C-alpha positions in Angstrom: 60.2 -0.9 -38.4 62.3 -0.5 -41.6 60.6 2.8 -42.3 61.6 4.4 -39.0 64.9 2.5 -38.6 67.2 5.2 -40.1 65.6 7.9 -38.0 65.8 5.8 -34.8 69.5 4.9 -35.4 70.3 8.6 -36.2 68.6 9.7 -33.0 70.3 7.1 -30.8 73.7 7.9 -32.2 73.3 11.6 -32.0 72.2 11.3 -28.4 75.7 10.3 -27.5 77.5 12.5 -30.0 78.0 9.6 -32.5 80.7 8.3 -30.1 81.5 4.7 -30.8 82.7 4.3 -27.2 79.0 4.8 -26.2 78.0 1.8 -28.3 76.2 0.1 -25.4 73.9 3.2 -24.9 73.1 3.2 -28.7 72.2 -0.4 -28.8 70.2 -0.4 -25.6 68.2 2.6 -26.9 67.4 0.8 -30.1 66.6 -2.5 -28.3 64.1 -0.6 -26.2 62.5 1.3 -29.1 62.5 -1.4 -31.8 62.6 -4.7 -29.9 66.0 -5.7 -31.4 69.2 -4.4 -33.0 68.8 -5.9 -36.5 71.7 -6.4 -38.9 70.4 -3.5 -40.9 70.5 -1.4 -37.8 74.1 -2.5 -37.1 75.1 -1.4 -40.6 73.5 2.0 -40.0 75.1 2.4 -36.6 78.5 1.6 -38.0 78.2 4.2 -40.7 76.9 6.8 -38.2 79.7 6.2 -35.6 82.5 5.5 -38.0 83.3 2.0 -36.9 82.9 -1.4 -38.5 79.7 -3.3 -38.6 81.4 -6.3 -37.0 82.2 -4.1 -34.0 78.5 -3.4 -33.5 77.7 -7.1 -34.0 80.2 -8.2 -31.4 78.5 -5.9 -28.8 75.0 -7.1 -29.7 75.9 -10.8 -29.6 77.8 -10.5 -26.3 75.1 -9.0 -24.0 72.0 -11.0 -22.9 69.7 -7.9 -23.0 70.5 -7.2 -26.7 69.2 -9.3 -29.6 69.6 -9.1 -33.4 66.2 -10.9 -33.7 62.9 -9.3 -32.7 61.7 -10.1 -29.2 58.2 -9.8 -27.8 56.6 -6.5 -26.8 56.8 -7.8 -23.2 59.9 -9.8 -22.3 59.6 -11.9 -19.2 63.0 -12.9 -17.7 62.5 -15.5 -15.0 65.5 -15.9 -12.7 67.1 -19.3 -12.7 69.4 -18.4 -9.8 69.6 -21.4 -7.4 67.5 -19.8 -4.7 64.8 -19.2 -7.3 64.9 -22.8 -8.3 64.9 -23.9 -4.7 61.7 -22.0 -4.2 59.8 -23.2 -7.2 60.9 -21.3 -10.3 60.6 -24.4 -12.5 56.9 -24.7 -11.6 56.4 -21.1 -12.3 58.1 -21.5 -15.7 55.9 -24.5 -16.5 52.8 -22.4 -15.7 53.9 -19.6 -17.9 54.7 -21.9 -20.8 51.3 -23.5 -20.5 49.5 -20.2 -20.3 51.3 -18.7 -23.3 51.6 -21.9 -25.3 55.3 -21.5 -25.8 58.5 -22.8 -24.3 61.2 -20.9 -22.5 63.3 -19.0 -25.1 60.3 -18.6 -27.5 58.0 -15.7 -28.5 54.3 -16.0 -28.9 53.1 -15.9 -32.6 51.4 -12.5 -32.1 54.7 -11.0 -30.9 53.3 -10.1 -27.6 55.4 -12.1 -25.2 58.9 -13.6 -25.0 59.8 -16.0 -22.2 63.5 -16.5 -21.2 65.5 -17.7 -18.3 68.0 -15.2 -16.9 70.7 -15.4 -14.2 70.4 -13.8 -10.8 68.5 -10.5 -10.9 69.3 -9.4 -7.4 66.1 -10.7 -5.8 67.2 -14.0 -4.2 65.6 -13.0 -0.9 62.2 -12.7 -2.7 62.3 -15.7 -4.9 61.0 -16.8 -7.4 61.3 -13.5 -9.1 61.2 -12.2 -12.7 61.8 -9.0 -14.7 58.8 -8.1 -16.8 60.6 -5.8 -19.2 62.3 -3.7 -16.5 59.7 -4.2 -13.8 60.7 -6.6 -11.0 58.0 -9.0 -9.9 58.7 -11.0 -6.7 57.5 -14.1 -4.9 55.8 -15.7 -7.9 53.8 -18.9 -7.7 52.3 -20.8 -10.7 48.9 -19.2 -9.9 50.3 -15.7 -9.6 52.2 -16.2 -12.9 49.1 -17.2 -14.8 47.1 -14.3 -13.3 50.0 -11.9 -14.2 50.0 -13.1 -17.9 46.2 -12.7 -18.1 46.4 -9.2 -16.7 49.2 -8.3 -19.1 47.0 -9.5 -22.0 44.5 -6.9 -21.0 46.5 -3.7 -20.4 50.0 -4.6 -21.8 51.7 -2.4 -19.2 54.1 -4.1 -16.8 54.1 -1.1 -14.5 50.4 -1.8 -13.7 51.5 -5.1 -12.1 52.8 -3.2 -9.1 49.8 -3.0 -6.8 51.7 -2.6 -3.5 55.0 -0.8 -3.1 57.9 -2.1 -1.1 59.2 -0.4 2.0 61.4 2.7 2.2 62.3 4.4 -1.0 60.9 1.6 -3.1 57.6 3.5 -2.7 59.1 6.6 -4.3 57.4 7.6 -7.6 60.8 7.4 -9.2 61.2 3.7 -8.2 57.6 2.5 -7.6 58.6 -1.1 -7.1 57.1 -4.0 -5.2 60.6 -4.9 -4.1 61.2 -5.1 -0.3 64.5 -3.9 1.2 64.6 -6.8 3.7 67.1 -5.0 5.9 67.2 -7.5 8.8 70.1 -6.1 10.7 71.2 -2.5 10.7 74.9 -2.3 11.7 77.0 0.4 13.1 78.2 1.9 9.8 75.9 1.9 6.8 72.6 2.0 8.6 73.5 3.5 12.0 71.9 6.8 10.9 71.9 9.2 8.0 75.3 10.4 6.8 76.1 14.0 7.1 77.2 14.5 3.5 78.3 18.1 4.0 80.4 17.1 7.0 82.1 14.3 5.1 82.9 16.5 2.1 83.9 19.5 4.2 86.4 17.3 6.2 87.7 15.8 2.9 88.2 19.1 1.2 90.0 20.6 4.2 92.8 18.0 3.6 95.2 17.7 0.7 94.4 14.7 -1.5 97.4 12.7 -0.3 96.1 13.1 3.3 92.7 11.8 2.3 94.4 8.7 0.8 96.3 8.2 4.1 93.1 8.4 6.0 91.6 5.7 3.9 94.7 3.6 4.3 94.6 4.1 8.1 91.0 2.8 8.2 92.2 -0.5 6.8 89.3 -0.4 4.4 89.5 -3.2 1.8 87.4 -3.5 -1.3 84.0 -5.0 -0.6 83.6 -6.9 -3.9 85.3 -10.0 -2.5 88.9 -9.7 -3.6 89.7 -7.3 -0.7 92.4 -5.2 -2.2 93.2 -2.2 0.1 91.2 0.8 -1.1 93.8 3.4 -0.1 96.6 1.6 -1.9 94.5 1.5 -5.1 93.8 5.2 -4.8 97.5 5.9 -4.2 98.5 4.2 -7.4 95.8 6.2 -9.3 97.0 9.4 -7.7 100.6 8.7 -8.6 99.8 7.9 -12.3 101.3 10.6 -14.5 98.3 11.2 -16.8 96.3 14.3 -16.1 92.9 12.9 -17.1 91.6 10.4 -14.6 88.4 8.6 -13.8 86.6 7.0 -10.9 84.0 4.2 -11.6 81.4 2.7 -9.3 80.8 -1.0 -10.0 77.1 -1.3 -9.4 77.0 -4.6 -11.3 76.5 -7.1 -8.5 76.0 -10.2 -10.7 77.3 -12.8 -8.3 74.3 -15.2 -7.8 72.7 -14.7 -4.4 74.0 -11.1 -4.0 71.6 -8.2 -3.6 73.1 -5.9 -1.0 73.9 -3.2 -3.5 70.2 -3.1 -4.5 69.5 -1.9 -0.9 72.3 0.7 -0.9 71.3 2.1 -4.3 67.8 2.4 -3.0 68.4 3.8 0.5 72.0 5.1 0.5 72.4 6.6 -2.9 73.8 9.9 -1.6 76.2 8.1 0.6 77.6 6.2 -2.4 77.8 9.4 -4.5 79.6 11.2 -1.7 82.1 8.4 -1.5 82.7 8.7 -5.3 83.2 12.4 -4.9 85.8 11.8 -2.1 87.6 9.3 -4.3 87.7 11.8 -7.2 89.2 14.4 -5.1 91.8 12.0 -3.7 93.0 10.6 -7.0 92.6 13.8 -9.1 89.6 12.8 -11.3 87.2 15.1 -12.9 84.9 12.4 -14.4 83.0 9.5 -12.8 80.8 6.7 -14.1 78.2 4.6 -12.2 78.0 1.3 -14.1 74.5 0.2 -13.2 73.5 -3.4 -14.1 70.5 -3.7 -16.5 68.7 -5.9 -14.0 68.5 -2.7 -11.8 67.2 -0.5 -14.6 64.1 0.2 -12.5 66.5 2.2 -10.2 67.9 4.3 -13.0 65.5 7.2 -12.7 66.2 7.3 -8.9 70.0 7.5 -9.5 69.5 10.1 -12.2 67.4 12.3 -9.9 70.1 12.0 -7.2 72.8 13.2 -9.6 70.6 16.1 -10.7 69.9 17.1 -7.1 73.5 17.1 -6.2 74.4 19.2 -9.2 71.8 21.7 -8.1 73.2 21.7 -4.6 76.7 22.3 -5.9 77.9 18.9 -4.9 78.7 18.0 -8.5 79.9 20.1 -11.4 82.3 23.0 -11.2 83.9 23.9 -7.8 82.3 21.0 -5.9 81.1 22.1 -2.4 82.8 25.5 -3.1 86.3 24.1 -3.6 87.9 26.1 -6.3 89.7 23.9 -8.8 87.8 20.7 -7.9 85.4 20.0 -10.8 83.7 16.6 -10.9 80.6 15.1 -12.5 79.2 11.6 -12.9 77.3 9.9 -15.7 75.4 6.6 -15.6 76.4 3.7 -17.8 73.8 1.0 -18.1 75.0 -2.6 -18.4 73.3 -5.1 -20.7 73.4 -8.4 -18.9 76.9 -10.0 -18.6 78.1 -11.6 -15.3 81.8 -11.1 -16.4 81.3 -7.3 -16.3 81.6 -7.5 -12.5 85.3 -7.9 -13.2 86.8 -4.4 -13.3 88.7 -4.7 -16.6 85.6 -6.3 -18.3 83.5 -3.5 -16.8 85.8 -0.9 -18.3 85.7 -2.6 -21.7 81.9 -2.4 -21.4 82.0 1.3 -20.5 84.1 1.8 -23.7 81.4 0.4 -25.8 82.9 -3.0 -26.4 82.1 -6.6 -25.3 83.0 -7.1 -21.6 86.1 -9.1 -22.1 88.7 -8.9 -19.3 92.1 -7.4 -20.0 95.5 -8.9 -19.2 97.1 -7.2 -16.1 99.4 -5.4 -15.8 98.8 -2.7 -16.6 96.2 -2.3 -13.8 93.2 0.1 -14.2 94.8 2.5 -11.7 97.6 2.8 -14.2 95.7 2.4 -17.5 92.0 2.1 -17.3 89.0 3.7 -19.0 89.9 5.1 -22.4 93.6 4.4 -21.5 93.6 6.8 -18.5 94.2 6.0 -14.8 91.0 4.7 -13.2 89.9 3.9 -9.7 87.2 1.2 -9.6 85.3 0.4 -6.4 81.9 -1.1 -5.7 78.8 0.5 -4.1 79.5 -0.7 -0.6 83.1 0.4 -0.7 82.2 4.0 -1.7 79.6 4.1 1.1 82.2 3.0 3.6 84.5 5.7 2.4 81.9 8.4 3.0 81.4 7.1 6.6 85.2 7.0 7.2 85.7 10.6 6.1 82.9 11.8 8.5 83.8 9.7 11.5 87.5 9.1 11.1 89.7 6.1 10.2 90.2 5.0 13.8 86.5 4.6 14.4 86.2 2.3 11.4 89.4 0.3 12.1 88.1 -0.4 15.7 85.2 -2.5 14.2 85.8 -6.1 13.0 89.0 -8.0 13.2 92.7 -7.0 13.0 92.9 -8.0 9.3 89.3 -7.3 8.3 88.3 -3.9 9.6 84.7 -2.6 9.6 81.4 -4.3 8.8 80.2 -6.4 5.9 76.8 -6.4 4.2 75.6 -9.9 3.7 72.9 -11.0 1.3 71.3 -14.1 2.9 69.1 -16.4 0.9 68.1 -20.0 0.6 66.7 -22.3 3.3 66.2 -19.8 6.2 63.3 -18.1 7.8 64.7 -14.5 7.6 66.4 -14.0 4.2 67.6 -10.5 3.5 70.4 -8.1 4.1 72.5 -8.1 7.3 75.2 -5.6 8.2 77.5 -7.4 10.7 81.1 -6.7 11.9 83.7 -8.9 10.3 84.5 -11.9 12.4 81.0 -13.2 12.9 80.9 -17.0 12.7 78.6 -18.9 10.4 77.0 -20.5 13.4 76.2 -17.1 14.8 74.9 -15.9 11.5 72.7 -19.0 11.0 71.1 -18.5 14.4 70.3 -14.9 13.5 68.8 -15.7 10.0 66.8 -18.7 11.1 68.9 -21.4 9.4 70.6 -23.2 12.2 69.6 -26.6 10.9 71.5 -26.1 7.6 73.7 -28.8 6.3 75.8 -26.5 4.1 76.4 -22.8 3.5 77.8 -21.4 0.2 79.9 -18.3 1.2 80.6 -15.9 -1.7 78.3 -17.3 -4.3 79.4 -19.9 -6.9 82.8 -18.3 -7.0 83.2 -18.8 -3.3 83.3 -21.8 -1.0 80.9 -24.5 0.2 81.1 -25.0 4.0 79.8 -28.1 5.8 78.1 -28.0 9.2 81.2 -29.3 11.0 83.0 -26.0 10.0 80.3 -23.5 11.0 82.7 -22.1 13.5 84.6 -20.5 10.7 84.2 -16.7 10.4 83.3 -14.2 7.8 86.6 -12.3 7.3 89.3 -11.9 4.6 91.6 -14.1 6.6 89.1 -16.9 6.8 85.9 -16.9 4.6 86.1 -13.9 2.3 82.9 -13.0 0.4 81.5 -10.3 -1.8 78.3 -10.6 0.2 76.4 -13.8 -1.0 75.4 -16.3 1.7 73.4 -19.2 0.3 71.9 -21.7 2.8 71.1 -25.3 2.1 68.8 -27.3 4.3 69.2 -31.0 5.1 66.9 -32.0 2.3 68.8 -30.3 -0.5 70.7 -32.3 -3.2 74.2 -30.7 -3.2 75.1 -32.4 -6.5 72.2 -30.7 -8.2 73.4 -27.4 -6.8 76.9 -28.0 -8.1 75.5 -28.9 -11.6 73.4 -25.7 -11.6 76.5 -23.6 -10.8 78.6 -25.5 -13.5 75.9 -24.6 -16.0 76.0 -21.0 -14.9 79.7 -20.7 -15.4 79.6 -22.4 -18.8 77.0 -19.9 -19.9 78.8 -16.8 -18.5 82.4 -17.4 -19.6 83.4 -14.8 -22.1 85.2 -17.4 -24.1 88.4 -15.4 -24.5 90.8 -17.9 -23.0 90.8 -21.7 -23.6 91.3 -22.8 -20.0 88.0 -21.2 -19.0 86.0 -21.6 -22.2 86.8 -25.3 -22.5 87.2 -26.0 -18.8 83.7 -24.8 -17.9 82.2 -27.1 -20.5 84.3 -30.1 -19.4 83.3 -29.5 -15.7 79.6 -29.3 -16.6 79.8 -32.4 -18.7 81.6 -34.4 -16.0 79.3 -33.2 -13.2 76.2 -34.0 -15.3 77.6 -37.5 -15.8 77.9 -38.0 -12.1 74.4 -36.6 -11.4 73.0 -38.9 -14.0 74.4 -41.9 -12.2 77.1 -42.7 -14.7 80.1 -41.4 -12.7 83.1 -43.4 -11.5 85.8 -42.6 -9.0 88.2 -41.5 -11.7 85.8 -38.6 -12.5 86.6 -37.1 -9.1 90.3 -37.1 -9.8 89.6 -35.7 -13.2 87.6 -32.8 -11.8 90.3 -32.0 -9.2 93.0 -31.9 -11.9 90.9 -29.9 -14.3 90.0 -27.4 -11.6 93.7 -26.9 -10.6 94.6 -26.3 -14.3 91.9 -23.7 -14.7 93.0 -21.9 -11.5 96.6 -21.7 -12.8 96.0 -20.8 -16.5 92.8 -18.8 -16.7 93.1 -15.1 -17.7 90.7 -13.6 -15.2 88.9 -14.2 -12.0 86.0 -16.0 -13.6 88.1 -18.8 -14.9 90.1 -19.0 -11.7 87.0 -19.5 -9.6 84.7 -21.4 -12.1 85.8 -24.7 -10.6 85.1 -23.6 -7.0 81.6 -25.0 -6.7 82.8 -28.6 -7.5 86.2 -28.4 -5.8 84.9 -26.8 -2.5 81.9 -29.2 -2.4 84.2 -32.1 -3.0 86.4 -31.0 -0.1 83.5 -30.3 2.2 81.3 -33.3 1.3 83.5 -36.1 -0.1 80.9 -38.6 1.0 78.2 -37.1 -1.2 80.4 -37.6 -4.3 81.6 -41.0 -3.2 78.0 -42.2 -2.9 77.2 -40.9 -6.4 80.0 -42.8 -8.2 80.7 -46.5 -8.6 82.9 -48.9 -10.5 81.2 -51.6 -12.6 82.3 -55.2 -12.0 83.8 -55.4 -15.5 85.9 -52.2 -14.8 84.3 -50.3 -17.6 81.6 -47.6 -17.6 80.3 -45.8 -20.7 81.0 -42.1 -20.8 77.6 -41.3 -22.1 74.0 -42.7 -22.3 74.0 -44.6 -25.7 70.3 -45.2 -25.6 69.5 -41.6 -25.1 72.0 -40.5 -27.8 70.3 -42.8 -30.3 66.7 -41.8 -29.4 66.3 -38.9 -32.0 67.5 -41.2 -34.8 65.2 -44.0 -33.7 62.3 -41.6 -33.7 63.2 -40.5 -37.2 63.4 -44.0 -38.7 60.6 -45.5 -36.6 62.5 -48.4 -35.1 64.7 -49.3 -32.2 68.5 -49.7 -32.5 69.9 -53.2 -31.8 72.7 -51.5 -29.9 70.3 -49.8 -27.5 68.3 -52.9 -27.1 70.6 -55.9 -27.7 68.0 -58.4 -26.5 65.7 -57.7 -29.4 65.9 -60.1 -32.4 67.8 -58.9 -35.4 66.9 -59.4 -39.0 
């Protein structure tokens, strides 16, 4: 590798004009070509792009898909999202470890394979799932995992693992994936029929930009990422910003565990999304757009690239879009590199700028000062698709669907203990009971609405409705059957947030660890009633003092489960008769030292005779 390293670095840097704001592209290219971004490579990148080596190192150390140390030729990332664990991911991991003779997180001595756990890869409806390099492999079992590894030893080409293609565009040569769309319910907006892109753009370009914004406002469309900020208002602020250079960004980084609706839209409604972005650009006055595509969906990158090329050829991107003089607009793809926090819009912007995905303090908001310091409108895939529909069919038609405060439909990603997992497009206002009947999960004891950052709901509250005014969600619906241990689920989510915090602010960085430690103590049977009060107080502090949405919501799994299932926590804690319980397992803590010296500790076993 050292012999070709300078040439590889030079080529990767020159491909983006030696631009340090494209650092993520540079590092991803080298990771793919060389298997790592070594410290020597970091020094060369810094010299080529005119930045400091530490700036490169900060990027490499931040993202999960980048590594300063060599990884295997084939990297297998097994999802440890809770639905994957619920459906046997641990057994699959054990089979892989046994077959390869390594543990998770290790690389085989021959450098052929690396095994790692990874958070949700957008396949919770087809769990357990893994990424083999960039190839998604679904519905694994221990036997399938062993067979897969033996096959890979023979041909060393993950693409050959795909024997049967999924439905719809998954069978396209540009995607060629075994992934199934699992569209269970086609609603009246996104999947009612093919969008007439020309009609939507023609109607848009017949209006002045301010009128387009008023149309979006009148539709009552709110962002579909979970926060629900009015889309038209966001665009208005971006339009009013004084800077001439402006951007629109599509957040295609749906990292919330249990969410996979954008996977379907990117596969089957890519032109609808790109039309929505084009409408947004016209409305706010942007000439440049970015699709931020999560690395877990890298298998869709050729498909998105082809859609962009096709639209340029048709005159729907580039100069004088759709024949409109003075309206020039084009879009590039920015690949992510594995960071949950980049779903937050300011962290996403930092990532697009070639930096670690750390959130920014607001104000200023992105609509005022965003990408490269310019006004930027950021919306997600579903929101842009809804915009395209609204501009074809009109604001009134959209506003007539759903509830008074939550207009339109919502795409729901349903996973867990149900017979029909998949994607459902339903009008806002549907109750959990109605949804569970439809998905084959009516016997559930709990539903997690909105993923770990959302809310746990008990069966007695299944009359509550999916809507911004009741149960808001970015799309994740996770179902737990009567046999599931909710404390184990809370612990898994606590571990997830501890791993994914960016570490910038103390309330989130320290708070996530303290929550995980205290929940682990309760799960281990060492909890006491005071621990519950501690968790409530800690969660409240994190909500008040954290810098971004991750820290604000990181305590939600424990707090909402405490509220919905107080009896579960009450049964797991107790007070010893002497009024004192140790905060940790002393015997377990001493075990490594005992093994080293070859004897037991008198403190761990006080009944043993001492000498």
